[in-house]
C-alpha positions as a Markdown table, in Angstrom:
| # | Residue | x | y | z |
|---|---|---|---|---|
| 1 | Unk | 0.0 | 0.0 | 0.0 |
| 2 | Unk | 1.6 | 3.2 | -1.2 |
| 3 | Unk | 1.6 | 6.0 | 1.4 |
| 4 | Unk | 1.4 | 9.6 | 0.3 |
| 5 | Unk | 3.0 | 11.9 | 2.9 |
| 6 | Unk | 2.9 | 15.7 | 2.8 |
| 7 | Unk | 6.0 | 17.8 | 3.2 |
| 8 | Unk | 5.6 | 20.5 | 5.9 |
| 9 | Unk | 7.9 | 23.6 | 5.6 |
| 10 | Unk | 8.1 | 25.3 | 8.9 |
| 11 | Unk | 11.0 | 27.7 | 8.6 |
| 12 | Unk | 12.3 | 30.1 | 5.9 |
| 13 | Unk | 15.1 | 32.5 | 6.5 |
| 14 | Unk | 16.6 | 35.1 | 4.2 |
| 15 | Unk | 20.3 | 35.9 | 5.0 |
| 16 | Unk | 22.6 | 38.6 | 3.7 |
| 17 | Unk | 20.3 | 41.4 | 2.3 |
| 18 | Unk | 23.0 | 42.8 | 0.1 |
| 19 | Unk | 23.5 | 39.5 | -1.8 |
| 20 | Unk | 20.0 | 38.0 | -1.3 |
| 21 | Unk | 18.4 | 36.3 | -4.2 |
| 22 | Unk | 14.7 | 36.7 | -5.0 |
| 23 | Unk | 12.7 | 34.1 | -3.2 |
| 24 | Unk | 11.9 | 31.2 | -5.5 |
| 25 | Unk | 8.4 | 30.2 | -6.5 |
| 26 | Unk | 8.9 | 26.6 | -5.3 |
| 27 | Unk | 10.5 | 24.7 | -2.4 |
| 28 | Unk | 11.7 | 21.1 | -2.1 |
| 29 | Unk | 9.0 | 18.7 | -0.9 |
| 30 | Unk | 8.5 | 15.0 | -0.3 |
| 31 | Unk | 5.1 | 13.8 | -1.4 |
| 32 | Unk | 5.8 | 10.0 | -1.4 |
| 33 | Unk | 8.2 | 8.5 | 1.1 |
| 34 | Unk | 8.5 | 4.7 | 0.5 |
| 35 | Unk | 9.8 | 2.0 | 2.9 |
| 36 | Unk | 10.3 | -1.4 | 1.2 |
| 37 | Unk | 11.7 | -4.9 | 1.9 |
| 38 | Unk | 12.2 | -8.1 | 0.0 |
| 39 | Unk | 9.5 | -10.6 | 0.9 |
| 40 | Unk | 9.7 | -14.4 | 1.0 |
| 41 | Unk | 8.8 | -14.6 | -2.7 |
| 42 | Unk | 11.8 | -12.4 | -3.6 |
| 43 | Unk | 9.6 | -9.5 | -4.5 |
| 44 | Unk | 9.9 | -5.9 | -3.2 |
| 45 | Unk | 7.0 | -5.0 | -0.9 |
| 46 | Unk | 6.1 | -1.8 | 0.9 |
| 47 | Unk | 6.1 | -1.7 | 4.7 |
| 48 | Unk | 2.5 | -1.0 | 5.9 |
| 49 | Unk | 1.9 | 1.5 | 8.6 |
| 50 | Unk | 1.6 | -0.4 | 11.9 |
| 51 | Unk | 2.4 | -3.7 | 10.2 |
| 52 | Unk | 4.1 | -6.7 | 11.9 |
| 53 | Unk | 6.8 | -8.8 | 10.2 |
| 54 | Unk | 9.3 | -11.6 | 10.9 |
| 55 | Unk | 12.8 | -10.7 | 12.0 |
| 56 | Unk | 15.3 | -10.0 | 10.6 |
| 57 | Unk | 13.7 | -7.3 | 8.4 |
| 58 | Unk | 15.9 | -5.2 | 6.1 |
| 59 | Unk | 14.1 | -2.0 | 5.0 |
| 60 | Unk | 15.1 | 0.5 | 2.3 |
| 61 | Unk | 13.8 | 4.0 | 3.0 |
| 62 | Unk | 13.5 | 6.4 | 0.0 |
| 63 | Unk | 12.8 | 10.1 | 0.4 |
| 64 | Unk | 11.7 | 10.7 | -3.3 |
| 65 | Unk | 12.1 | 14.5 | -3.2 |
| 66 | Unk | 10.7 | 16.8 | -5.9 |
| 67 | Unk | 11.4 | 20.5 | -6.9 |
| 68 | Unk | 15.1 | 20.3 | -5.9 |
| 69 | Unk | 16.5 | 22.4 | -8.8 |
| 70 | Unk | 19.0 | 25.0 | -7.5 |
| 71 | Unk | 18.7 | 23.6 | -3.9 |
| 72 | Unk | 21.2 | 21.8 | -1.8 |
| 73 | Unk | 19.1 | 19.3 | 0.2 |
| 74 | Unk | 20.3 | 17.6 | 3.4 |
| 75 | Unk | 18.5 | 14.6 | 4.8 |
| 76 | Unk | 18.3 | 13.1 | 8.3 |
| 77 | Unk | 16.6 | 9.8 | 8.9 |
| 78 | Unk | 16.0 | 9.0 | 12.6 |
| 79 | Unk | 15.3 | 5.4 | 13.5 |
| 80 | Unk | 13.8 | 4.7 | 17.0 |
| 81 | Unk | 13.4 | 1.5 | 19.0 |
| 82 | Unk | 10.4 | 1.5 | 21.4 |
| 83 | Unk | 10.7 | -1.2 | 24.0 |
| 84 | Unk | 8.7 | -1.6 | 27.2 |
| 85 | Unk | 7.3 | 1.9 | 26.6 |
| 86 | Unk | 10.8 | 3.4 | 26.5 |
| 87 | Unk | 12.2 | 5.0 | 23.3 |
| 88 | Unk | 15.8 | 5.0 | 22.2 |
| 89 | Unk | 17.5 | 6.3 | 19.1 |
| 90 | Unk | 19.0 | 3.4 | 17.1 |
| 91 | Unk | 20.8 | 5.4 | 14.4 |
| 92 | Unk | 20.8 | 8.6 | 12.3 |
| 93 | Unk | 21.5 | 8.5 | 8.6 |
| 94 | Unk | 22.1 | 11.4 | 6.2 |
| 95 | Unk | 21.6 | 9.8 | 2.8 |
| 96 | Unk | 18.6 | 10.6 | 0.5 |
| 97 | Unk | 17.9 | 6.8 | 0.6 |
| 98 | Unk | 19.1 | 4.5 | 3.3 |
| 99 | Unk | 18.9 | 0.8 | 4.3 |
| 100 | Unk | 18.8 | -0.7 | 7.8 |
| 101 | Unk | 18.3 | -4.2 | 9.2 |
| 102 | Unk | 15.9 | -4.5 | 12.2 |
| 103 | Unk | 16.4 | -7.6 | 14.3 |
| 104 | Unk | 14.7 | -7.2 | 17.7 |
| 105 | Unk | 11.1 | -8.3 | 18.0 |
| 106 | Unk | 8.5 | -9.2 | 20.6 |
| 107 | Unk | 5.2 | -8.1 | 22.1 |
| 108 | Unk | 6.6 | -5.0 | 23.7 |
| 109 | Unk | 8.9 | -3.9 | 20.8 |
| 110 | Unk | 8.1 | -1.6 | 17.9 |
| 111 | Unk | 9.9 | 0.9 | 15.6 |
| 112 | Unk | 9.4 | 4.5 | 14.4 |
| 113 | Unk | 11.2 | 6.1 | 11.5 |
| 114 | Unk | 11.2 | 9.9 | 10.9 |
| 115 | Unk | 12.7 | 12.0 | 8.1 |
| 116 | Unk | 13.9 | 15.6 | 8.5 |
| 117 | Unk | 15.1 | 17.7 | 5.6 |
| 118 | Unk | 17.1 | 20.9 | 5.5 |
| 119 | Unk | 17.5 | 22.8 | 2.2 |
| 120 | Unk | 19.6 | 25.7 | 1.0 |
| 121 | Unk | 18.8 | 27.7 | -2.2 |
| 122 | Unk | 21.6 | 28.3 | -4.7 |
| 123 | Unk | 25.4 | 27.9 | -3.9 |
| 124 | Unk | 25.5 | 31.1 | -1.8 |
| 125 | Unk | 23.0 | 29.7 | 0.6 |
| 126 | Unk | 21.0 | 32.9 | 0.8 |
| 127 | Unk | 17.7 | 31.1 | 1.5 |
| 128 | Unk | 17.4 | 28.1 | 3.8 |
| 129 | Unk | 14.6 | 26.2 | 5.5 |
| 130 | Unk | 13.7 | 22.9 | 7.1 |
| 131 | Unk | 11.0 | 20.4 | 6.5 |
| 132 | Unk | 9.7 | 17.4 | 8.5 |
| 133 | Unk | 7.8 | 14.3 | 7.8 |
| 134 | Unk | 4.5 | 14.8 | 9.7 |
| 135 | Unk | 3.6 | 11.1 | 10.1 |
| 136 | Unk | 6.4 | 8.7 | 11.1 |
| 137 | Unk | 6.7 | 5.2 | 9.7 |
| 138 | Unk | 5.8 | 2.6 | 12.4 |
| 139 | Unk | 6.0 | -1.2 | 12.4 |
| 140 | Unk | 7.0 | -4.1 | 14.6 |
| 141 | Unk | 8.6 | -7.5 | 14.5 |
| 142 | Unk | 7.2 | -10.8 | 15.8 |
| 143 | Unk | 8.5 | -12.7 | 18.7 |
| 144 | Unk | 10.2 | -16.0 | 18.1 |
| 145 | Unk | 9.0 | -19.6 | 18.2 |
| 146 | Unk | 10.4 | -23.1 | 17.4 |
| 147 | Unk | 8.5 | -26.4 | 17.1 |
| 148 | Unk | 10.0 | -29.9 | 16.6 |
| 149 | Unk | 7.9 | -32.7 | 15.2 |
| 150 | Unk | 8.5 | -36.4 | 16.1 |
| 151 | Unk | 7.9 | -38.3 | 12.9 |
| 152 | Unk | 8.0 | -38.3 | 9.1 |
| 153 | Unk | 7.8 | -40.9 | 6.3 |
| 154 | Unk | 10.4 | -40.5 | 3.5 |
| 155 | Unk | 8.7 | -43.0 | 1.1 |
| 156 | Unk | 8.0 | -40.7 | -1.8 |
| 157 | Unk | 4.2 | -40.7 | -1.5 |
| 158 | Unk | 4.1 | -36.9 | -1.4 |
| 159 | Unk | 2.9 | -36.7 | 2.2 |
| 160 | Unk | 5.3 | -35.8 | 5.0 |
| 161 | Unk | 8.3 | -37.0 | 2.9 |
| 162 | Unk | 10.8 | -34.6 | 4.6 |
| 163 | Unk | 11.5 | -33.6 | 8.1 |
| 164 | Unk | 10.9 | -29.9 | 8.8 |
| 165 | Unk | 11.2 | -27.7 | 11.8 |
| 166 | Unk | 8.6 | -25.0 | 12.3 |
| 167 | Unk | 10.0 | -21.5 | 13.3 |
| 168 | Unk | 9.2 | -17.9 | 13.5 |
| 169 | Unk | 11.4 | -14.8 | 13.7 |
| 170 | Unk | 14.7 | -16.5 | 14.2 |
| 171 | Unk | 18.0 | -14.7 | 13.8 |
| 172 | Unk | 20.0 | -17.9 | 13.6 |
| 173 | Unk | 19.2 | -21.6 | 13.2 |
| 174 | Unk | 21.4 | -24.7 | 13.1 |
| 175 | Unk | 20.7 | -28.4 | 13.6 |
| 176 | Unk | 22.2 | -31.9 | 13.7 |
| 177 | Unk | 20.5 | -35.3 | 13.4 |
| 178 | Unk | 22.0 | -38.5 | 14.8 |
| 179 | Unk | 21.2 | -42.2 | 14.7 |
| 180 | Unk | 20.8 | -44.4 | 17.8 |
| 181 | Unk | 24.6 | -44.9 | 18.0 |
| 182 | Unk | 25.3 | -41.2 | 18.1 |
| 183 | Unk | 26.6 | -41.1 | 14.5 |
| 184 | Unk | 25.9 | -37.8 | 12.8 |
| 185 | Unk | 23.5 | -38.3 | 9.8 |
| 186 | Unk | 23.1 | -34.7 | 8.6 |
| 187 | Unk | 23.8 | -31.1 | 9.7 |
| 188 | Unk | 22.9 | -27.6 | 8.5 |
| 189 | Unk | 22.1 | -24.0 | 9.3 |
| 190 | Unk | 20.0 | -21.2 | 8.0 |
| 191 | Unk | 22.5 | -20.5 | 5.2 |
| 192 | Unk | 22.5 | -24.1 | 3.9 |
| 193 | Unk | 19.0 | -25.5 | 4.6 |
| 194 | Unk | 16.0 | -24.9 | 2.3 |
| 195 | Unk | 13.4 | -22.6 | 3.9 |
| 196 | Unk | 9.7 | -22.9 | 3.1 |
| 197 | Unk | 7.3 | -20.1 | 4.1 |
| 198 | Unk | 3.7 | -20.8 | 5.1 |
| 199 | Unk | 1.3 | -18.6 | 7.1 |
| 200 | Unk | 3.9 | -16.3 | 8.7 |
| 201 | Unk | 6.1 | -19.3 | 9.7 |
| 202 | Unk | 9.4 | -20.5 | 8.3 |
| 203 | Unk | 9.9 | -24.2 | 7.9 |
| 204 | Unk | 13.5 | -25.4 | 7.7 |
| 205 | Unk | 13.8 | -28.6 | 5.6 |
| 206 | Unk | 16.3 | -30.6 | 7.7 |
| 207 | Unk | 16.4 | -34.1 | 6.4 |
| 208 | Unk | 15.1 | -36.2 | 3.5 |
| 209 | Unk | 15.6 | -39.5 | 5.3 |
| 210 | Unk | 18.7 | -40.6 | 3.5 |
| 211 | Unk | 22.3 | -41.2 | 4.5 |
| 212 | Unk | 25.0 | -41.6 | 1.8 |
| 213 | Unk | 22.2 | -41.5 | -0.8 |
| 214 | Unk | 20.1 | -44.3 | 0.6 |
| 215 | Unk | 16.9 | -44.1 | 2.7 |
| 216 | Unk | 17.7 | -45.1 | 6.3 |
| 217 | Unk | 16.0 | -47.9 | 8.1 |
| 218 | Unk | 12.9 | -47.2 | 10.1 |
| 219 | Unk | 13.5 | -46.4 | 13.7 |
| 220 | Unk | 14.2 | -43.6 | 16.1 |
| 221 | Unk | 16.7 | -40.8 | 15.3 |
| 222 | Unk | 17.6 | -37.8 | 17.3 |
| 223 | Unk | 17.8 | -34.1 | 16.5 |
| 224 | Unk | 19.6 | -31.2 | 18.2 |
| 225 | Unk | 18.6 | -27.6 | 17.4 |
| 226 | Unk | 20.3 | -24.4 | 18.5 |
| 227 | Unk | 18.8 | -21.1 | 17.6 |
| 228 | Unk | 18.4 | -17.5 | 18.6 |
| 229 | Unk | 15.1 | -15.6 | 18.4 |
| 230 | Unk | 14.4 | -11.9 | 17.7 |
| 231 | Unk | 13.2 | -11.5 | 21.3 |
| 232 | Unk | 16.5 | -12.7 | 22.7 |
| 233 | Unk | 15.4 | -16.3 | 23.4 |
| 234 | Unk | 18.2 | -18.8 | 22.9 |
| 235 | Unk | 16.9 | -22.3 | 22.0 |
| 236 | Unk | 18.6 | -25.6 | 22.7 |
| 237 | Unk | 16.1 | -28.3 | 21.7 |
| 238 | Unk | 16.5 | -32.0 | 21.5 |
| 239 | Unk | 14.0 | -34.4 | 20.2 |
| 240 | Unk | 13.2 | -37.8 | 18.8 |
| 241 | Unk | 12.4 | -38.4 | 15.1 |
| 242 | Unk | 10.5 | -41.6 | 14.2 |
| 243 | Unk | 11.2 | -42.7 | 10.6 |
| 244 | Unk | 8.1 | -44.6 | 9.5 |
| 245 | Unk | 8.8 | -45.5 | 5.8 |
| 246 | Unk | 7.8 | -49.2 | 6.0 |
| 247 | Unk | 4.8 | -48.5 | 8.2 |
| 248 | Unk | 3.5 | -46.0 | 5.7 |
| 249 | Unk | 4.0 | -48.5 | 2.8 |
| 250 | Unk | 2.1 | -51.2 | 4.7 |
| 251 | Unk | -0.8 | -48.8 | 5.4 |
| 252 | Unk | -1.2 | -48.1 | 1.7 |
| 253 | Unk | -1.5 | -51.8 | 0.8 |
């Protein structure tokens, strides 16, 4: 949803009467500030006012100024973190367009982004003024979650053929799977595992049930997961995985 934001000029000063230029008929303005991120489909999407997203969220803020001919325009983005009803300044940026990665989420965390603009007319700076974005951009990030399942059936029937871990708003994820003798079968992390996105959750595809290219025997295997959430929670989870390939085949007969 594109947001159209008016540009409010609240100060205009004429300096140096002897060298002053005639006041121009126009002033720089920002009619359409845009905040975008790349969604799970790989497409660029606009941040909605008050929207909630998974962490981490990398946002590009664009000022899109107009009527800047003969003006030197200076920008100041102010990014605020609001946590437990307390506000703190994360960073200031002075580019026309800037990108920042937001990582902290949870029920009591939100963000506000403001834009301030200072402009000077012509090289001699005889006319200057300031403008402010009247409505800040606000949004928040979800808290984290992690869920292990205890069975799957890698028999190629199209149902539950891979072992996945259900997550939300994790900053890091790594896992290992072992057989009953403690031998490592497979390992991976968020950079190597396939991630599938469904209904605001991320599912990491951890195992296809094979070892050295062959489907393993039915039985109990073990998974260890270590992860860190956007809300600061550090997960160390262990669980059983029941491989049920033969059982599923018998049920289909």
